[in-house]
C-alpha positions in Angstrom: 0.0 0.0 0.0 2.9 2.4 0.8 4.3 1.8 -2.7 0.9 2.3 -4.3 0.4 5.6 -2.4 3.8 6.9 -3.5 3.2 6.0 -7.2 -0.3 7.5 -7.2 1.1 10.6 -5.5 3.8 10.9 -8.1 1.3 10.5 -10.9 -1.0 13.1 -9.2 1.8 15.6 -8.9 2.7 15.1 -12.5 -0.9 15.5 -13.7 -1.5 18.5 -11.6 1.7 20.1 -12.8 0.8 19.4 -16.5 -2.6 20.8 -16.0 -1.3 24.1 -14.4 1.4 24.4 -17.0 -1.0 23.8 -19.9 -3.7 26.1 -18.6 -1.2 28.8 -17.8 0.5 28.7 -21.2 -2.9 28.7 -23.0 -4.3 31.6 -21.0 -1.0 33.6 -21.2 -0.9 33.1 -25.0 -4.7 33.6 -25.2 -6.1 34.9 -28.5 -2.5 35.2 -29.9 -2.1 31.4 -29.9 -5.6 30.9 -31.5 -4.9 33.5 -34.2 -1.5 32.0 -34.9 -2.9 28.5 -35.1 -5.5 29.7 -37.6 -3.3 32.0 -39.5 -0.4 29.6 -40.2 -2.5 26.7 -41.5 -2.9 27.7 -45.2 -1.8 24.2 -46.4 -1.8 20.8 -44.6 2.0 21.1 -44.4 1.9 24.5 -42.7 -0.9 23.2 -40.5 1.3 20.3 -39.5 4.1 22.6 -38.4 1.6 24.8 -36.5 0.1 21.9 -34.7 3.6 20.6 -33.7 4.7 24.0 -32.4 1.4 24.7 -30.6 1.6 21.3 -28.8 5.2 21.8 -27.9 4.2 25.2 -26.4 1.2 24.1 -24.4 2.6 20.6 -23.7 -0.7 18.9 -24.4 -1.9 17.2 -27.6 -5.3 16.8 -26.1 -5.6 20.6 -25.7 -4.5 21.2 -29.3 -6.9 18.5 -30.5 -9.9 19.9 -28.6 -9.0 23.4 -29.8 -8.9 22.2 -33.4 -12.3 20.5 -33.1 -13.6 23.8 -32.0 -12.0 25.6 -34.9 -13.4 23.1 -37.4 -16.8 23.3 -35.9 -16.7 27.1 -36.1 -15.6 27.0 -39.7 -12.2 28.7 -39.0 -10.3 25.7 -40.4 -11.0 23.5 -43.3 -11.0 19.7 -42.6 -7.7 19.0 -44.4 -6.1 21.9 -42.5 -7.4 20.4 -39.2 -5.9 17.0 -40.1 -2.5 18.7 -40.6 -2.8 20.2 -37.1 -3.8 16.8 -35.7 -0.8 15.1 -37.2 1.4 17.9 -35.8 -0.1 17.6 -32.3 0.6 13.9 -32.3 4.3 14.6 -33.1 4.5 17.6 -30.8 3.4 15.6 -27.7 6.6 13.5 -28.0 8.4 16.6 -26.7 7.2 15.6 -23.2 9.1 12.3 -23.5 12.3 14.2 -24.3 11.7 16.6 -21.4 11.3 13.8 -18.9 14.1 11.7 -20.3 16.7 14.5 -20.7 15.9 16.6 -17.6 13.4 14.9 -15.3 15.2 11.6 -14.9 18.8 12.8 -15.3 18.7 15.5 -12.7 17.1 15.4 -9.2 15.0 18.5 -9.7 12.6 17.9 -6.8 14.5 19.9 -4.2 15.2 22.8 -6.5 11.6 22.8 -7.7 10.2 23.6 -4.2 11.1 27.3 -4.3 9.4 27.6 -7.7 6.2 26.2 -6.2 6.3 28.8 -3.5 7.0 31.7 -5.9 4.3 30.4 -8.3 1.7 30.1 -5.5 2.4 33.7 -4.4 2.1 35.0 -7.9 -1.1 33.1 -8.5 -2.7 34.3 -5.3 -1.5 37.9 -5.3 -0.7 38.7 -8.9 -3.0 40.0 -11.5 -3.8 38.7 -15.0 -0.6 37.6 -16.7 1.3 37.4 -13.4 -1.3 34.9 -12.2 -0.9 32.8 -15.3 2.9 33.0 -14.9 2.6 31.8 -11.3 0.6 28.8 -12.5 3.2 28.0 -15.2 6.1 28.1 -12.6 4.2 26.0 -10.1 3.1 23.5 -12.8 6.6 23.2 -14.1 8.0 22.5 -10.7 5.3 20.0 -9.8 6.1 18.0 -12.9 9.6 17.3 -11.6 8.5 16.7 -8.1 6.0 14.1 -9.6 8.9 12.5 -11.6 11.1 12.3 -8.4 8.2 10.8 -6.4 7.4 8.3 -9.2 11.1 7.2 -9.2 11.0 6.6 -5.5 7.8 4.4 -5.8 9.1 2.6 -8.8 12.4 1.7 -7.2 10.6 0.1 -4.3 8.2 -1.6 -6.7 11.1 -3.0 -8.8 12.6 -4.6 -5.7 9.3 -6.4 -4.9 7.7 -7.1 -8.2 10.0 -7.4 -11.3 7.6 -6.7 -14.2 10.6 -7.0 -16.5 10.5 -10.8 -16.0 7.0 -11.1 -17.5 6.8 -12.3 -21.2 7.9 -9.5 -23.5 8.5 -11.3 -26.8 5.9 -12.2 -29.4 3.0 -10.4 -30.9 0.5 -11.6 -28.2 2.8 -10.3 -25.4 3.2 -6.9 -27.1 -0.5 -6.6 -27.8 -1.3 -7.3 -24.1 1.1 -4.6 -23.0 -0.3 -2.2 -25.6 -3.7 -2.7 -24.1 -2.3 -1.9 -20.7 -0.8 1.3 -22.1 -4.2 2.2 -23.5 -5.9 1.5 -20.2 -3.3 3.5 -18.3 -3.8 6.5 -20.5 -7.6 6.3 -20.3 -7.4 6.2 -16.5 -5.0 9.1 -16.3 -6.6 11.0 -19.1 -3.1 12.0 -20.2 -0.7 10.3 -22.5 2.1 12.5 -21.2 1.5 11.1 -17.7 1.4 7.5 -18.9 4.6 8.0 -20.9 6.3 9.7 -17.9 5.3 6.7 -15.7 6.7 4.3 -18.4 10.0 6.2 -18.6 10.3 6.3 -14.8 9.6 2.5 -14.6 12.2 1.9 -17.3 14.8 4.1 -15.6 14.7 1.9 -12.4 14.5 -1.3 -14.5 11.0 -2.1 -13.3 10.2 -3.0 -16.9 12.3 -3.8 -19.9 12.7 -1.8 -23.1 10.4 -3.9 -25.2 7.6 -3.6 -22.6 8.2 0.1 -22.4 8.0 0.4 -26.2 4.6 -1.4 -26.2 3.3 0.8 -23.4 4.3 4.0 -25.3 2.4 2.7 -28.4 -0.6 2.0 -26.2 -0.4 5.5 -24.7 -0.3 7.0 -28.2 -3.5 5.1 -29.1 -5.2 5.9 -25.7 -4.8 9.6 -26.1 -7.5 9.7 -28.7 -10.1 9.0 -26.1 -10.0 12.6 -24.9 -10.9 13.8 -28.4 -13.5 11.2 -28.8 -15.2 12.2 -25.5 -15.1 15.9 -26.7 -16.9 14.9 -29.9 -19.8 13.1 -28.2 -23.0 15.0 -28.9 -21.1 17.5 -31.0 -21.6 18.4 -34.6 -20.4 16.7 -37.8 -17.1 18.6 -38.0 -16.2 17.7 -34.4 -17.0 14.0 -35.1 -15.0 14.0 -38.3 -12.0 15.5 -36.5 -12.2 13.0 -33.6 -12.5 10.0 -36.0 -9.5 11.2 -38.0 -7.5 11.5 -34.8 -8.5 8.0 -33.7 -7.7 6.4 -37.1 -4.4 8.2 -37.4 -3.1 7.2 -34.0 -4.6 3.7 -34.2 -3.1 3.0 -37.6 0.3 4.5 -36.6 0.2 2.4 -33.4 -0.5 -0.8 -35.3 2.3 -0.1 -37.8 4.7 0.6 -34.9 3.6 -2.7 -33.3 4.1 -4.7 -36.4 7.5 -3.1 -37.2 8.6 -3.2 -33.5 11.4 -5.7 -34.2 12.8 -3.4 -36.9 12.5 -0.3 -34.6 14.3 -2.1 -31.8 17.1 -3.3 -34.1 17.5 0.1 -35.5 17.7 1.8 -32.1 20.2 -0.8 -31.0 22.5 0.1 -33.9 22.1 3.8 -33.2 22.9 3.3 -29.5 26.1 1.4 -30.5 27.2 4.1 -33.0 26.3 7.1 -30.9 27.1 5.7 -27.6 23.6 6.0 -26.0 23.7 4.1 -22.7 20.5 5.6 -21.3 17.4 3.5 -22.4 15.1 6.4 -21.6 16.6 8.5 -24.4 16.2 5.6 -26.7 12.5 5.3 -25.7 11.9 9.0 -26.3 13.5 8.5 -29.8 11.3 5.5 -30.4 8.2 7.5 -29.5 9.2 10.4 -31.9 10.2 7.9 -34.6 7.0 5.9 -35.0 4.8 9.0 -34.8 7.0 10.7 -37.5 6.6 7.5 -39.6 2.8 7.9 -39.4 3.0 11.5 -40.4 5.2 10.6 -43.4 2.6 8.1 -44.5 -0.5 10.2 -43.9 0.5 13.8 -44.7 0.9 13.3 -48.5 -2.5 11.6 -48.6 -4.3 14.1 -46.4 -6.9 15.1 -49.1 -7.8 11.5 -49.8 -7.9 10.8 -46.1 -10.2 13.8 -45.5 -12.6 12.7 -48.3 -12.8 9.2 -46.8 -13.6 10.6 -43.3 -16.3 12.9 -44.9 -17.8 9.9 -46.6 -17.9 7.9 -43.3 -19.4 10.9 -41.4 -21.7 12.6 -43.9 -23.2 16.1 -43.3 -26.9 15.7 -43.0 -27.9 18.8 -41.0 -28.9 22.3 -42.3 -25.9 23.8 -44.1 -26.4 27.4 -42.9 -26.1 26.5 -39.2 -23.6 23.7 -39.4 -21.0 25.7 -37.5 -23.2 26.1 -34.4 -21.8 23.3 -32.2 -23.0 23.5 -28.6 -19.6 22.3 -27.4 -18.1 25.6 -28.6 -20.0 27.5 -25.9 -17.3 26.7 -23.4 -15.0 28.9 -25.4 -16.8 32.2 -26.1 -14.1 33.5 -28.5 -14.4 30.5 -30.8 -18.2 30.3 -30.4 -18.6 34.0 -31.5 -16.5 33.2 -34.6 -18.9 30.3 -35.3 -21.9 32.6 -35.1 -20.1 35.2 -37.3 -19.4 32.5 -39.9 -23.1 31.3 -39.8 -24.3 34.9 -40.1 -22.0 35.5 -43.1 -23.2 32.3 -44.9 -26.8 33.1 -44.2 -26.4 36.7 -45.5 -24.6 35.4 -48.6 -27.5 33.0 -49.3 -30.0 35.9 -48.9 -27.9 38.1 -51.2 -27.8 35.4 -53.9 -31.5 34.9 -53.7 -32.1 38.6 -54.1 -29.7 38.9 -57.0 -31.4 36.0 -58.8 -34.8 37.6 -58.3 -33.7 41.1 -59.5 -31.8 39.8 -62.6 -34.0 36.9 -63.7 -37.3 37.5 -61.9 -37.1 34.1 -60.2 -37.7 34.6 -56.5 -36.4 31.9 -54.1 -38.9 30.0 -51.9 -36.2 29.6 -49.2 -37.5 32.3 -46.8 -38.7 29.8 -44.2 -35.3 28.0 -44.1 -33.4 31.2 -43.9 -35.6 32.6 -41.1 -35.2 29.3 -39.2 -31.4 29.6 -39.6 -31.5 33.2 -38.3 -33.6 32.1 -35.3 -31.2 29.3 -34.5 -28.2 31.7 -34.7 -30.0 34.1 -32.4 -30.7 31.4 -29.8 -27.1 30.3 -30.0 -25.9 33.8 -29.5 -28.3 34.3 -26.6 -26.5 31.5 -24.7 -23.1 33.2 -25.1 -22.0 35.6 -22.4 -18.6 37.2 -22.6 -16.9 38.5 -19.4 -17.7 42.2 -18.9 -14.0 43.0 -18.7 -13.3 41.3 -22.1 -14.0 44.3 -24.3 -13.1 42.6 -27.5 -15.6 39.8 -27.1 -18.2 42.2 -25.8 -17.9 44.3 -28.9 -18.0 41.3 -31.1 -21.2 40.1 -29.5 -22.7 43.6 -29.8 -21.9 43.8 -33.5 -23.4 40.4 -34.1 -26.6 41.4 -32.4 -26.8 44.3 -34.8 -26.2 42.0 -37.7 -29.0 39.6 -36.6 -31.4 42.6 -36.5 -30.5 43.6 -40.1 -30.9 40.0 -41.2 -34.3 39.7 -39.7 -35.4 42.8 -41.4 -33.9 41.7 -44.7 -35.6 38.4 -44.5 -39.0 40.2 -44.9 -37.7 41.5 -48.3 -36.6 38.2 -49.8 -39.8 38.0 -51.8 -41.4 41.3 -52.9 -45.2 41.3 -53.2 -46.7 40.0 -56.5 -48.0 43.5 -57.3 -44.5 45.0 -56.8 -42.4 42.6 -58.9 -43.5 43.8 -62.4 -42.5 47.4 -61.4 -38.9 46.3 -60.4 -38.3 45.6 -64.1 -39.6 48.9 -65.4 -37.3 51.4 -67.0 -38.5 54.1 -64.6 -36.9 52.2 -61.7 -33.9 51.0 -63.7 -31.3 53.3 -62.1 -31.9 52.3 -58.4 -32.4 48.7 -59.5 -29.0 48.7 -61.2 -27.4 50.4 -58.1 -29.0 47.7 -55.9 -27.6 44.9 -58.1 -24.2 46.5 -57.9 -24.5 46.7 -54.2 -25.5 43.0 -53.9 -22.5 42.1 -56.2 -20.1 44.0 -53.9 -21.7 42.4 -50.8 -21.2 38.9 -52.4 -17.5 39.7 -53.0 -17.1 41.1 -49.5 -18.4 38.0 -47.8 -16.3 35.8 -50.1 -13.2 37.8 -49.3 -12.6 38.9 -52.9 -13.7 42.6 -52.6 -11.1 45.4 -52.7 -10.4 47.6 -49.7 -12.7 50.3 -50.9 -15.9 48.3 -50.7 -17.4 49.9 -47.6 -17.4 53.4 -49.0 -18.7 52.1 -52.3 -21.6 50.2 -50.7 -22.4 53.2 -48.5 -22.4 55.4 -51.6 -24.7 53.0 -53.5 -27.1 52.7 -50.5 -27.4 56.5 -50.2 -27.8 56.9 -53.9 -30.8 54.5 -53.8 -32.3 56.4 -50.9 -31.9 59.8 -52.5 -33.5 58.5 -55.8 -36.3 57.1 -53.7 -36.9 60.5 -52.0 -36.8 62.4 -55.2 -39.1 59.9 -57.0 -41.5 60.0 -54.1 -42.1 63.7 -54.7 -42.4 63.2 -58.5 -44.8 60.2 -58.2 -47.1 62.0 -55.8 -47.2 65.1 -58.0 -48.0 63.0 -61.1 -50.7 61.2 -59.2 -52.2 64.5 -58.1 -52.3 65.7 -61.7 -53.9 62.5 -62.9 -50.9 61.3 -64.9 -50.6 58.1 -62.7 -53.3 56.0 -61.1 -53.3 55.7 -57.3 -52.7 52.0 -57.4 -49.8 52.3 -59.9 -48.3 55.1 -57.8 -48.4 53.0 -54.6 -46.8 50.0 -56.3 -44.0 52.3 -57.6 -43.5 53.7 -54.1 -43.3 50.2 -52.7 -40.8 49.1 -55.3 -38.5 52.1 -54.5 -39.0 51.3 -50.7 -38.1 47.7 -51.3 -34.8 48.6 -53.2 -33.9 51.2 -50.5 -34.4 48.8 -47.6 -32.6 45.9 -49.3 -29.6 48.1 -50.0 -29.5 49.5 -46.5 -29.7 46.3 -44.6 -27.3 44.4 -46.9 -24.7 47.2 -46.5 -25.1 47.5 -42.7 -25.0 43.7 -42.2 -21.8 43.4 -44.3 -20.2 46.2 -42.2 -21.1 44.5 -38.9 -19.8 41.1 -40.1 -16.5 42.5 -41.6 -13.0 42.1 -40.2 -11.7 43.9 -37.1 -9.7 46.4 -39.0 -12.8 47.8 -40.7 -14.6 47.9 -37.4 -11.8 49.9 -35.8 -11.9 52.4 -38.7 -15.6 53.0 -38.2 -15.8 53.0 -34.4 -12.5 54.9 -34.0 -11.7 52.8 -30.9 -11.5 49.2 -29.9 -12.3 49.7 -26.2 -15.9 50.9 -26.0 -18.8 49.9 -28.2 -20.0 52.9 -30.2 -22.8 53.0 -32.7 -21.4 53.0 -36.2 -24.8 53.5 -37.8 -24.5 56.3 -40.4 -26.3 59.6 -39.9 -28.9 60.6 -42.4 -27.4 64.0 -42.9 -26.5 63.1 -46.5 -30.2 62.6 -47.2 -31.7 65.6 -45.4 -31.8 67.8 -48.5 -33.8 65.1 -50.3 -36.2 64.4 -47.4 -37.6 67.9 -46.8 -41.2 67.0 -47.7 -43.5 65.6 -45.0 -43.8 61.8 -44.8 -40.4 60.9 -46.0 -39.0 59.8 -42.6 -39.6 56.2 -43.7 -36.3 56.4 -45.6 -34.7 56.0 -42.2 -37.2 53.7 -40.4 -39.8 51.6 -42.1 -42.6 50.8 -39.6 -43.8 47.9 -41.8 -40.6 45.9 -41.3 -40.6 42.8 -39.1 -39.3 43.5 -35.6 -36.6 41.4 -34.1 -38.3 38.4 -32.5 
């Protein structure tokens, strides 16, 4: 029982240290790490490098995998890019093996780590913001080495009483049994790093032999996929695809490593003789990195085929406009808000294309109910997200998206103009504002697809105001012609409705695009990033054209559907 307590305590110290270190590094890096991980993933090769470096930084492949599942669900990463990050995370996690083998087991760091725990605790309790996270990093780093020292003490006593190295270690059945033990150990600890650290410690005191340790490491690599699988339970299709890809990659790599284990052992033996490696723990770290690297070499060139296979196994059957709204993202508001932004952009793009088809070809889409259902689902998802009041960036992002939802609701009532209005939208008399509206819709499409030039906001604003000014001028003219008997009352009302329809469509599309645009554009409009300020344009440019009574509906149309 004493030995068991010491071993469990050592594992506990190591797990607690890894948790503090990982959380501290993630929080200290914050949005910078997320942005870097997304930015430097243009190709599967770049994504692989990003995943490797991110995992080396946070010392947790599970943390990287769960983050990637969130990014894929939010639409921030494509599936092939996510696979590159997953492969990199699997390779990056081998860094822990080298840390334990080179430092933790070679130097007795436990005594020297105690002052770091004290300093880290004081910083965490008394410091603010980044100092608190730095305290957690210091305390976590120190606890890792105290855990390794404690594990060594327990394993030395265990090796004197029960020599596991005498158990059968040769043959496929023996290796397979030990692999299962490695999987079970990782599942229980919920950390492949802890399982590998335990294996390295046992090997260092000769409680197990090198072949057994190799099989345990293979089992740990397979067992680490359980965390990603648990994160995908009840999640959306992107999350399930990413988790399945992670499982298949690690499982296939582990099976290949098990089948080629004799070759790996012979190769390592030759390297040890040539390079003079006497420490088996260094060889085990090299084996861990080697078989994961072999898996990456086999999978990375086939990443596109692999991604198509996964997409076939896990088909997307849900509504396309809201596929990014995964409830598991709500634990990370920054990623969840990017998911709602992506869903809003895709919904707006669908609306714009429906409106463009109607204006150009006269064919009006029957998708209004589906689009309204998507907006409602986005709004409900957004209602459940609450950014911390001190997080001004997330608060502003949520505020902008609420504005965007408002404009989308109002635009949804304009998706199909009335039957009496449609013929007038094709008349020559209304041709100029109709052309301006079509140009505005084209610019909005390019903006949402990322192909518009930098001057699109000013151009869209100009077009929207041009439509509004023409509407105000035509309103005067139509009323005068009706009073003189040149137009019938019904025809005049339909013309006014057509102008109002074009005006409202142009205005809501322009404003929704601005609210859903990138942060640089938002900063230019608001003038500051710290406090939400209303970027809605003033109507001063229209005042000269709105002097006659009754023209206030250019700014507010009482007939529009209110936000539900």
